[in-house]
N, C-alpha and C positions, 0 to 999 in steps of 0.2 A: 508072136503078139499082135500084129497088126491086120493076119488073117482071121486069127480066134477075133475082134473089137466086131471087124464088116460082120460076121456070122451071125454076133450079136446081135448087131444091129437090124438082121432083115426080121422083116413082119412074117411072123406064125401063120399060115395058114390053118392047118389040119394039129390036133392034138399031139399030132407024134414031133410036129415041127414048135410045137411051146416046149414038149419037154427036151429035143436036141439043143432048144439054147438056153435052158437051164442048165445041159449038160456042161455048153459050151461058157455060160458064166459062173461055173464053180471052177470047171479048168483055166476059166483064165484068171480068179484071184490065188489059187493054189500057183501059177507061174509068178505073180508078182508078189506073192510074199516070198518063194524062193528066192529070187534078181532080189528083193531086198537083205535078208537073210547072208546071199554071198558077199554081198558089200559090204553088209555089220565085222561080218570075219574079217574082209582083207583089212578092212580100215582098223582092228583090236591087234595090237602090239600082240607077239607071238612071244607065250607062256615058254621060262628058260626051260632045258631038256630038263627030265631026270637026275639028280648029280651034278649038275651048273649051274653053280652060283651067277646071280644077274649082277652086272656092270654096278658100282658103286655109284651114287650119282656125283657131279661135276665138281670138283674142288671149287669153294670159293676164293676169285682172286683176292688178292689186300690193294688196299689201295695206298695211298700215299701216307708216311709219315707226319704225322703234324705238327714234331717238335722234338729234338732231341736231347736223352736224358737218361740218368746213369741211377742204378739204384745197386742197395747191397743184397745180393738173391741169395750168398750163402754163408754162414760162417761159423769155423771150427776154430776154438779157442776162444784167445782173445785179440783183440785190437781196438785201436784209437783211433781216432781222424779229429781233423781240425777245420771245423766248418768256412769256407772261405777262406782258409788263412789266419783267422780269427782266435786266437786266444779264448778259453782253454781249451785242452784237449779232453773229449769226451769219449768214452765206451761204442765202439758201434755196434749199432744195433738193424737185426735183421729189416731188409726190406725201408733201410732210411736213405733215403733222397740224397746223389753225392755233387753238388756244384760245382765247377770252374773255380779251380783254388784253393779247391777242399785238398788237405794230406792225411795221409793213411800209413797208418806202422803196424807191420803186426806181432805179436809177442811170437816166445821162443815156444814154440809146437803151434800155430794158430796157422790160419789160413783164412783166407778173405778172398769171396768171388763178387764182381764187379760188371752186372749185366745192363746193357746201352738195349733202347728202345728199338733202335734194327733188328736186334738179336745176334749181339760180338760180344763175347765175355771175356772179363781179362781174370785170370787168378793169381790171389799173390800165394808165395809161401810164405815160410817160418822167418820174421828176422826183417824181414821185408818196409822198406819205405817206398813211399805209391803220391804221386801229385797228379790232379786231372788237371792239366793246364788251359785245353780248350774245349770246348764243347758245343756244335754248332751243325745246322743239315751241311754246312758243308766239309765242315771238317771237324774230325776227333784226334786231342793228341795230349797224351798220356808219358811219366817222368816216371821212372825205376829210379834211385840211387842206391839203392842195393837189394840184394836178397835176387828170387828170381819171380818172373812173371809168366805166364803160360797165355795163349793169346788165342780167341776165335773171330776173327775178323768176317763178318757176312759180308758179300756184295751189296756196296748201291751206289748207285748211280749217280757222279756229283758228289760224292764223300770221298771224304780222306783219310788214313786215320797214321796217324804216327806217333809211335815208340821211342821217346828218349832215353840218355842215359850218361851217366858224364862223358865220355870217349866219342859216342855215335848217336844217329838217329836213323830208326829205320819206318819207309815208306811204306806201305803194303795195301792189296784192295784186294778182300775173297782170301784169306789165309792163313795158316795154322802153323804157331810159331813162338820159339821159348828166348828169352831173353836173359840170361844171367849173369848178375852182377855181382863178383867175385869179390871186389873191392873198389874205390872212388879212380882208378886205376886201370882199370879192364874187366873185358866184359865177354861173352860170349853170345852169337845169337845163331839159333840152330832153326833151319828150316822144314819143315814137313808137307807140308803141303800151300800150291802159288808159290808165289814170290816176294823178295824183299830187295828192297833198293836202300844200302845202306849206306851214310852219306857219314865220313870222320870229321875230325875239328880240325884239321888240315887242306879240306875241302876235292879228298877224294872220294871217290862213289863208286862201292862194286854192288854188281847184282849177284843177290845168293840165290837159287834155284833152291825144288827141292829135292831133298836129299842133299843136305849142301848144308857146313855151317863155316860160321865164318869169326876171325876173333879180331878184338880191338884194344890196343893198350893208347895212355894219354901218352906214350914216349913215340912210338909208330905208329899210330891210327889202325888203318885198315892195312899196310904195306903189304901184306902177304896175301894171297888170291884165298878165294873159296875152298873146301876141303869137303872131302865127303864125310858124312856123318859115318859116325863108328858104329859095327855090327850090332852092339847091343841100344841103340839108341832107338825109342818108342815114341810115338807122337802123344801128349797126355790125353789122358779119357778127360773128355769133356763132362761138366758138371753138370748133374739131372735140376736142374730149378722147381721146386715143391711149394715154394708160399705161392701162397694163393692171392696175394698183395697185388705182388711185384708178376705174378701170372694175370692177372688181372690189365695191367697197366698195357704190358707185353701185347695182349688181344686187343686193347684201346689204342692201340697203335698204328698193330699189322691192318686193323678195317677201321683204320679212320675213312671217310669217302675222303673222294680228289676233290680239290678246290672248282669254284664253280666259276665255268668261264664269264671272262669279262664283258661284258655287251658295248658297244657303242653311246654315249648320252644322244639323245633322244634330238634331231637336227630344231634348232633355235626357230621360233615361230617368227613369220616373215610380216614387220608391221605392215601396214599401208601407207602407199603414197601419200595421201591426204593426212595419216596423222604421224607424216614423220616430221621431224624440228629442222625445219631449214639448215643446211650448214654455216657457223661461221666466219666469215671473209678473212682469213687470211693475211696479213701486212708481206711483202714481199721485203724479203731477206734485203737487210743495210751491204753495204758493200764495205763497212768499214771496217777494215781486217783486225780482230782481237788479240793481243800478245801474249804468246804460250801462257801458263800457269805451271810451271816446273813441278810445283806442291800436288796439284789436282794431277799433271800427267804419275807422280811417283808411284799416288793412292791408286788411281786404275789399273798400272804396269801389274803383270802377270807374276805371282811369287815363284823366285829359284825352283829348281829342284829339289825335293825335300826327301829324304830317305825316312821312310815310316819307321815307327817303334819297335824292334821286337828284341827276344829274351839275347840277350847277351850270351848266352849259352846256347845258343842251335848253333851249330854249322855249317847252317845253309845259307843262313842270311846275307843278300849282298851287303849290307850296309857295312862298315868298317868297327 
């Protein structure tokens, strides 16, 4: 191209020179056009080959969950609930929000699925009694007094999920398990995915891995080690939630934006020296000693170690 530019700038002497300049000018334009076309083709994304699907767009990563909450995501048959533990019992309704202290009981032939905003699910079988003991961002604790509970617990950093029954309590993270309370004195826990840490009322703790089950009683606790699941034991089928109200809540929780970073407060304005009030003169301390005040010393003394109030039925409580 540089040679072409030099030739174009030559002054024509004859008509032949003028014609040559025109030909070189046209050749230069064609070369520039060809170079631009090649650069544009290189920058454009290549089209997928025939029969090959283009890769899907990158999935949107969910943000942090605003708050942990529970809703009735699926209801079959009849069930009653006691909101916040306050009478009277009322009929359970789909998409109803359940708060800490709410009790649930299913009738014969009925079942109910509780959905948490982190995606975890708990399904109650017929003739089951259930209670939400705690539901916060750091801990979710449920209690089943009778009947069968199937759970699909999602992994969430910094959050503990506990399922308690009259004879033991299971702590889980990212687990699929079942808890069948046959009677107030006997329960069976089965782990299908992940792991369980089960503590009985006698202070013993057993680790239950995937493919194992553990029995607990009010007399012996979890004295016997875990055993392999029976050959016919299959993991529970996770319920599909179709209620638009609940799906909207789950989507809003999953796509919640991360909290804005905290910024340091702006520095305080400096007061000019001429505007600064003179410091007051502090009289020198007297050498006269004051007698100790036992009442004042008692009021500022650190309180003795206290034990936080916990549920008396929690087997893992360190308090007497």
